[in-house]
N, C-alpha and C positions, 0 to 999 in steps of 0.2 A: 328394689323396685322390679316389678314383673316386666318381662319383655313384651313389646307390642306384638300383637298377632296381625300380620300384614296380609292383605288380600293377595291371592295368588297372582292376580294380574299386575300387581306392583312389585312382585319379587324379582330379584336380579336373575339374569341368565347365568348359568354356570358354563364357563368356557374351558376349552382345553388350554393348557399352558401356551402362552405366546412364545414364538421362537425368539431367541435372544438376538439382538442386532449384531452385525459383524463387529468384531473388536477392531480398534484402531491399530494397525500394524506398527511394529517398531520401525525405525528409520532404515534398518538394514534389511527389512523384508517386505517393503512395499511391493505388491505384485505388479507385473507389467500389464495385466488385463484390467478391464474396466471394473468399477465397483459394482457389486450386485446386492440388492436389498430385497427383502420380502415385505410386502404391505400387510398391515394387520387387518383382521376381519372387521367389517363395519357392523356395529350392533344397532339394534332398533329401539330397545327399551331406554327411556329417558326419565328414570325415576330415582329420587334420592330420599332415603328415609333416615330420620334421626331415631336410632333404635334404643338408646338407653341414656341414663342420666349423665354418665361420664362424657359421652359424645357431645351432649348438649353443652356441657361445661366448657369443653375445649373450643367448640364452635363460637361460643359467646366471647371467648378470649381472643380469638383469631380473626373475627370478622369485624367490619367497621360498624355494622348496625347491630348493637346488642339487643337481646330480647329483654323486654320490660320485666322488672322484678316481680310484678304481680302475675305474669303469664305462667301457666302450668308448665313445669319442666318436662313433663311426660309427653308434651305435644310433639308433633313432627311436621316437617315441611315437605312439600312435593315440588320437585324441580319442573319448571316449564321448559327452560333451555339455558344454555350458556351464552352469554352475550358479550363476553370479553375475556381476555387472558393477559397475564403478565408473568415474566420470569422473575424469580427471586434474585436478590443480590448475589452476584458471583455465579449465577447460572446453576444454583444448587437444586432447583425445583421450579414448580409452577403453581400458580393459584388462579382461580377462575371467578369471574363475576357471574353470579347466579341470578336468574330471574325466576321468582317463585310463582306457583299457581295460586297461592293465597294472597293476603294483603300485605305481606312483608315487602319492604323495599329491597331492591337488588343488593346483594352483599358479596364480598370477596371471601372465597373458601379455599383452603389449601387442597391440593390435588388428592392427598391421602384420605380426605374425608368425603370424597365424591365417588359415587359408583363408577366403576370402570367403563360400563357401557355408555354412560353419559359423556364422559371425557372422550371416549373413542369416537362417538358420533360427531363431536366437534373437531377433534384433532386428526382423525384418519385422512380426510381429504388433503389436509396440509402436508402431512408427512409422506403420503403417497406421491403427491406432486413433487416434493423435494427429492425423494429417493429415486424417482424416475426422471428427474430433471425435466419436468413438463412445464415449459415456459408459459404456455397458454393457461394451464390450470392454476399456476402460481399467480399469474397476473389477475385472473378472474377472482380468486380468493382475496387478493389484496384490494382490488377495486370494490369488492362487496361491502367493505367498511363494516365488518362484523366485530370490531373491537379487538382483533387478533394482534398479539405482540409479534412483530416481525422477527424478533430475536427469541422466540419461544424455544425451549430446550427439551431434548429427550432425557432419558434417565442418566446418560453419560455427559450431559451438559453440552451436547452438540446442537448447533442451529442449522436451519435450512441452508444457510450460506456455506457452511462447512461441507455439507453433502454435495451440493451442486458444484462446488469448487473441486472436490475430489473426483467428480464425474466429468469434469472438463467442459461444463456448459457455460460458455460465455454469455449467451442471451439471458440465462437464469441469474447469473451473477449480476448482470447489469440491472435486471428487474428488481432484485432484492436490494441492491445498493441504492437505486433511485427511490426505493420505498423507505430508506433510512436504516438499513441493516448495519449493525456494528461490524466493521471490516476487521477489527482486531480482537474479536471475542476469542477467548481461550476455553477449550473444552475441559471437562473434569477427568479425562482419561489419558492425560499426558500433556495437557497444556498446549495442544495444537491449535493453530489459527487456520483461517481459510488459506493463507499463503503456504503454511506448512502442508496442508492437504494437497494443494495444487502442485507444489514442488515435489512432494513425496510420491504422488501418483503420476508425475511427469506430464503436466498439462501446461506447456509453455504459453499458450494463448491466454489462459486464465491468469497465470502468474503476471504476464504483462498488463492485462486489464486491471487486476487488483492494484498493481503498483500505480497505474495511471489514475485510478480512482482514489488513491491516497492511503492504501493499506501500509502499515508500518512494517518494513522488511527487517527490522531489528528486534522485534518481539521474540523472546526466547521461550522454548517449551520447558517442561519440567526437568529436562536433562541439561538445560542451558544452551540448547542449540537454536540458532536462528534458522529461518527457511533456507538461507544460503548455506549454512553449515550442514543442514540435513541433506540438501541436494549434492553437496560435495561428498558427503559420507556415502551416499548411495552410489554415486559415480565410481568411487573407489572399489566397491565390491561388485560392480557390473562388469562381467567378463569382456576383455578386449578380443578382437579378431573373430568373434562369434557372429556370423551373419544374422542370427536370430536376435541378437542384442544390439545390432548396429543402429537401428532407428531409436532404440531406447537411449543409447549413449548420446546420439545427436540431440534428442529431446532434453536430456539432462544438461548438456552443454549450453543449450539455448536458455534453459531456466537459470543456470548459473550466471550466464552473461547478463541477463535482464536484472537479476538481483544485485549483481556487482555494480552495474551502472546505477541502480537505485540507491545503493548504500553510499557510493562515492560521487553521486551526481552533482552536488553543489559544493564540493570541495575543490579548491584550485591548488595545484601542486606548484611550489616554488622551485624545488630542486630535488633530484634523486640523490640519495646519500650512499646507499649500498644495494647489493644484489645477492640473492640466494636462490637455490633450487636449480633444477634442470628441466628442459622440455616444457610440458604443459604446466609444470609446477613452479615456474620462475616467478619470483616476487621481488619487488623493489621497496626499499625503505625510503619513504618520501617525507619531505618537509613541506608543511602546508603554509600557504600565504597568510592564512588567518591566525597563525601563531599556535595552532593546535599541536599536540605532541606528535612526533614522527610515528608513522604506522607502516607496517608491511602490507603492500597492496599487490594483488595479482597484476601481471603484465597487461592483460587485456583491459584493465580498468584505467590505464594511464594513456595519455595522448601519445600516439605513435612517434611524433617528432621529438618529444621529450626522451622517450626510450632510445630512439636512434642517436640523439645527441649524446646521451649518457654512454651508450655502447661505443660511440666514437671517441670518448674520452674528453668531451667538451665540458668546461666549467660553466656554472650558471651565476649570473649577477643581474641586478635590477638596473635597467637603463633609465636614466633620469630625463635625458633630452638628446636630441640630435643637434649638433652645432656646426656641421659642415658636410660637404660632399665633394667627391673627386672621382676621376676616372683612373683606375688602377693600371698597372703595366700590362695586364691581360685584356684590357679594353672594357672590363666590367666596372660597374659603379661601386664605389666604396663609401661608407658612411662614417663620419666622425661622431662617436658616441661619448657623452658624459655620463659616468656611472654614479649611482647613489652612494656607493660605499668607497669611492675613490676620487681624488682630486684630478687624476690623470685621465684625459680623454684618449680613446684608442680608435683606430680605423678598423672597421668590421665589414665583411661582405654584406651586401644589401639584404640577402635572404635571411641573415641572422638577426635582423633588427625589426622591431615592431613596426608594421606599416603605418600605424596611426601616428607614431612619433615622427616618421619621415614626412607624412602628409602635413603634420603640424609645422615642421621646419620649413617645408616648401611654401606653405601659405604665408608664414612670417617672412621668409626670404623674398617672396613676391611683393609683399607690402613694402619691404625695405627697398627693393629694386625700383619699384614705382616711385617711391619718395626720392631716391637718388636721381632718377631720370627727370623728375619734375624740377629738382633743384638745378640740374644741369641745363635744362631747357630755359629755365628762368635766367640763369647766368648768361647763357649765349644771347638771349634776347636783350638783356641789359647792355651787354658789350656792343651788340649791333646798334642799339639805340644811341649809345654814347658816341660811337663812330659817326653815325649819321649827323648827330648834333654838332660834332666837331667839324665835320665836312661842311655843313651849312654855314657855320660861323666863319670858316676859312674863306668860303666863296663871298661872303658879305664884306669882308675886309680887303678884298682885292682892289 
């Protein structure tokens, strides 16, 4: 079939090659400076031409609105504009909802079959706003309701959320999250999430915000590293004692603390079993109250009183109830505790006993005390009444 002769005004612009986007750095080489991106040139021509029979065939197979069998396969359609976008499953690419200038109904077309200038006119404002962390521009585009997928991806499978997270823009992160962005999306250049980006580029505020918004801190990248693992790895290779790296180390320590608190936030420690490491690397093997397998946990993620008690050599047991109180030889109050795993109750310093158990005992003791006093008063009243009765009888018989 002969190629169509296209009018000059409908021909595509020939562009100089686009600069490649910055590669996602490895965990050991995240730079200390801010991310820097170049915006792509905005193109003006918005025309899409079906140029040959093979293209027509592919488009019929990949769009929702097939061309009627009787229609000439040599025809071509002219794009009016893009009116929607959506990312392919797994973030492997994009497809766009095309509004045609002829009578065809809008149809979804893969990015590869649409002229680059058409896509650029639709996408450039979005990626420019994301790569500049421009909150106002992002919000304006989202509010325009132009059918845009909030999780649109670039060629590396990165979303706008990944860019603004790496840039440390809390307002942009919040805007995208409120618009429904996938907080746990993994890119195709290492499996990094927004939390990986924020941790790797040392953005403590964004890390905290993402965690608060519900981002999963345990998603692993392609190397099997969680954002916490990544931050720890970077901290290890960040020089100590260098004034230029001081702020960076503080930032990484803040990131690590936030992620550790997130990972162990809802787990309650029953007891500490073992200790290992020195200095900042001290970890404790903890037994969980919910019956989970014991795990090694950083000291900073465990309640300070539990660590202090362990270091002091105290043993842990589960108190079942308080059954008595007394004043010790030193004048301090002591509590008689019944233990869940023992029939023998023991006297313990008041500060070692759960205040709720003490309160429960005192309330019960108060009720018992009130009952005893009531019985005593009733007994005394009965005795007095009986004496009065006997005295009156005695007077009457004189």
